[in-house]
C-alpha positions in Angstrom: -20.3 -5.7 47.3 -22.2 -7.5 44.7 -24.1 -5.2 42.1 -27.7 -6.6 42.8 -27.2 -7.3 46.3 -30.3 -7.9 48.2 -32.5 -6.9 45.2 -35.8 -8.8 44.2 -36.1 -9.3 40.5 -38.1 -11.0 37.9 -36.9 -12.3 34.4 -39.8 -13.4 32.3 -39.0 -16.3 29.6 -36.3 -17.2 32.1 -35.9 -20.7 30.7 -33.4 -20.6 28.0 -31.2 -18.3 26.0 -30.7 -14.7 27.3 -33.4 -14.9 29.9 -31.4 -17.7 31.5 -28.3 -16.2 31.5 -29.6 -13.0 33.0 -31.2 -14.8 35.5 -28.1 -16.6 36.4 -25.8 -13.3 36.4 -28.5 -11.6 38.7 -28.1 -14.4 41.3 -24.4 -14.3 40.9 -24.6 -10.6 41.6 -26.6 -10.9 44.9 -30.4 -11.0 43.5 -33.3 -12.9 44.3 -34.8 -14.3 41.0 -38.4 -15.1 40.0 -38.3 -16.5 36.5 -41.2 -17.7 34.3 -41.8 -20.0 31.5 -44.5 -21.6 29.8 -43.3 -25.3 30.0 -43.1 -26.7 33.7 -40.3 -29.3 32.6 -38.0 -26.6 31.4 -38.7 -24.5 34.2 -37.7 -26.8 36.5 -34.7 -27.6 34.7 -33.6 -23.8 34.5 -34.3 -23.6 38.3 -32.0 -26.4 38.9 -29.3 -25.0 36.8 -29.5 -21.7 38.7 -29.5 -23.4 41.7 -30.2 -21.0 44.5 -32.0 -17.8 45.2 -34.3 -18.7 42.5 -38.1 -19.2 42.3 -39.9 -20.8 38.9 -43.5 -19.6 38.2 -45.0 -21.3 35.2 -46.7 -18.1 33.2 -47.4 -17.4 29.6 -46.7 -13.5 29.3 -49.6 -13.3 26.8 -52.0 -14.4 29.3 -53.4 -11.9 31.6 -54.8 -14.4 34.2 -51.4 -16.0 34.4 -50.0 -12.7 35.1 -52.3 -11.6 38.0 -51.0 -15.1 39.5 -47.4 -14.6 38.9 -47.6 -11.2 40.8 -49.8 -12.4 43.6 -47.2 -15.1 44.3 -44.3 -12.5 44.1 -46.3 -10.4 46.6 -47.1 -13.1 49.0 -43.3 -14.6 49.0 -41.3 -11.3 48.7 -43.5 -8.2 48.8 -41.8 -6.3 46.2 -39.9 -5.9 42.9 -36.9 -4.0 42.5 -35.9 -5.1 39.2 -37.9 -6.4 36.3 -36.4 -7.6 33.1 -39.3 -8.0 30.3 -37.8 -10.5 28.6 -40.5 -13.1 27.3 -40.9 -13.1 23.5 -40.2 -14.6 20.2 -40.8 -14.9 16.3 -41.2 -16.6 13.3 -40.4 -15.7 9.8 -43.1 -14.6 7.4 -42.6 -12.7 4.2 -45.1 -10.0 3.5 -47.8 -11.8 1.2 -47.8 -14.7 3.5 -48.4 -13.1 6.7 -51.5 -14.7 8.4 -53.9 -13.3 11.3 -52.6 -15.8 13.5 -48.7 -15.0 13.0 -49.8 -11.6 13.7 -51.8 -12.0 16.5 -49.3 -14.7 18.3 -46.4 -12.4 17.6 -47.9 -9.1 19.2 -49.7 -10.9 22.0 -46.5 -12.1 23.6 -44.1 -9.3 22.4 -46.1 -6.3 22.9 -49.5 -7.1 24.8 -47.5 -9.7 27.0 -45.0 -7.2 27.9 -47.1 -4.0 28.3 -49.2 -5.9 30.9 -46.2 -7.4 32.4 -45.0 -4.0 33.5 -48.4 -2.5 34.2 -49.4 -5.0 36.7 -46.0 -5.3 38.3 -46.3 -1.5 39.2 -47.8 -1.7 42.7 -44.7 -4.1 43.7 -42.3 -1.6 42.4 -40.7 1.0 44.9 -39.2 4.2 44.1 -36.0 3.9 42.1 -36.8 0.5 40.6 -35.2 -0.5 37.2 -37.4 -1.9 34.5 -35.5 -3.3 31.3 -37.0 -4.3 28.4 -35.9 -6.7 25.7 -35.9 -5.0 22.2 -34.1 -6.1 19.2 -31.8 -4.5 16.3 -34.4 -5.9 14.4 -36.5 -2.8 14.7 -33.5 -0.6 13.4 -31.9 -3.1 10.4 -34.3 -4.7 8.2 -34.6 -8.4 7.9 -36.3 -10.4 4.9 -39.6 -12.1 6.2 -39.3 -10.7 9.6 -41.3 -7.6 9.6 -44.0 -8.4 12.1 -41.5 -9.4 14.8 -39.5 -6.2 13.9 -42.7 -4.0 14.3 -43.0 -5.3 17.9 -39.7 -4.8 18.9 -40.2 -1.4 17.3 -43.1 -0.7 19.9 -41.1 -2.4 22.6 -38.5 0.6 22.0 -41.4 3.1 22.1 -42.6 1.9 25.4 -39.4 2.4 27.0 -39.3 6.3 25.9 -43.0 6.6 27.1 -43.1 4.8 30.1 -39.8 6.7 31.4 -42.1 9.6 31.8 -44.9 8.1 32.9 -42.9 7.0 35.9 -40.6 10.1 36.4 -42.7 11.0 39.8 -41.6 7.6 41.3 -37.9 7.9 39.9 -38.4 4.5 38.2 -35.9 3.8 35.2 -37.0 2.2 32.0 -34.4 1.2 29.6 -34.3 -1.2 26.4 -31.6 -3.6 25.4 -31.1 -4.4 22.1 -29.5 -7.6 21.2 -27.8 -8.3 17.8 -27.6 -11.7 16.4 -27.5 -14.1 19.6 -27.9 -17.7 18.5 -30.3 -19.2 21.4 -32.8 -22.1 21.3 -35.7 -19.4 20.2 -33.9 -19.7 16.7 -34.9 -23.4 16.4 -38.5 -22.0 16.3 -37.9 -19.4 13.3 -39.3 -22.4 11.0 -35.8 -23.1 9.6 -34.1 -26.2 9.3 -30.8 -26.6 11.5 -28.8 -26.0 8.4 -30.6 -23.0 7.4 -30.4 -21.5 11.0 -26.3 -22.3 10.5 -26.4 -20.5 7.3 -28.1 -17.9 8.8 -26.1 -17.1 11.5 -23.0 -17.3 9.6 -24.2 -14.8 7.0 -25.0 -12.4 9.8 -21.4 -12.7 11.4 -20.2 -11.2 8.0 -22.2 -8.1 8.6 -20.9 -7.6 12.1 -18.0 -5.3 12.5 -16.6 -7.6 15.3 -16.6 -10.4 12.6 -18.9 -12.8 15.1 -22.2 -13.3 16.4 -22.7 -12.7 20.3 -23.5 -14.8 23.2 -26.5 -14.8 25.8 -24.3 -14.1 28.7 -22.9 -10.9 26.7 -26.5 -9.7 26.8 -26.8 -10.6 30.4 -24.0 -8.5 31.4 -25.4 -5.5 29.9 -28.8 -6.5 31.7 -27.2 -6.3 34.8 -25.5 -3.1 34.1 -29.2 -1.6 33.6 -30.4 -3.2 36.4 -27.8 -2.0 38.9 -27.0 1.4 40.5 -23.9 1.4 38.0 -26.6 2.9 35.8 -28.3 5.3 38.0 -28.3 8.2 35.7 -29.1 6.1 32.7 -32.8 6.5 31.8 -35.0 5.7 28.5 -32.0 4.7 26.4 -31.9 1.9 23.8 -28.8 -0.1 24.7 -27.5 -1.9 21.5 -25.4 -5.1 22.4 -24.7 -6.1 18.9 -21.0 -6.0 18.1 -21.9 -2.9 16.2 -24.2 -4.4 13.4 -26.8 -1.7 13.8 -24.2 1.1 14.2 -22.8 1.3 10.7 
């Protein structure tokens, strides 16, 4: 039997990278998946790539009206959600001294506000025993130059997992965070670096990882499947590092 057979799931930011890889894994394990993305063209391409048991809904996680429309659609079409992977997020480099209000607001609105209200607005659709997975990052544990605002948002995400585990304990809803390490995705193209600088950054990071390499989106997706499935039925409130050992030494 497949690990997510018959389950209805939501992956926010599901058009590329870790979100897309996870949506594919969810479908392969028997789930029906709703994915979101801000751009319709990329959303349509992702739906076509996943191929079956998937519905794409254009939605910006930081826009509360978009979230209301998202969950109204899910309620109408499936009636409930068994799994949420709150994945939508991103960040750009800005060293202390060059951080603008716009940079701060943009990063926190998506990574913190958007994630919080994604989960909160989904609560009426979650049955007892549902699984919520939050996408955090090793950036909240390991310092990175010029990445303090992004790192702070991911520290907030980790804190959400701890507190929401207690808030939802009466409903037996599990809340866990997954913290990817260095995993090159299309999001790296939006850091504000040139292609050559991105390659140099990835190569330099690989030297700090005990496994000697960076990760792949599918390696993160497999960890998310574990947290979504009954295989992790007694796993609650944790931060699962999928980082090749980078933040562990």
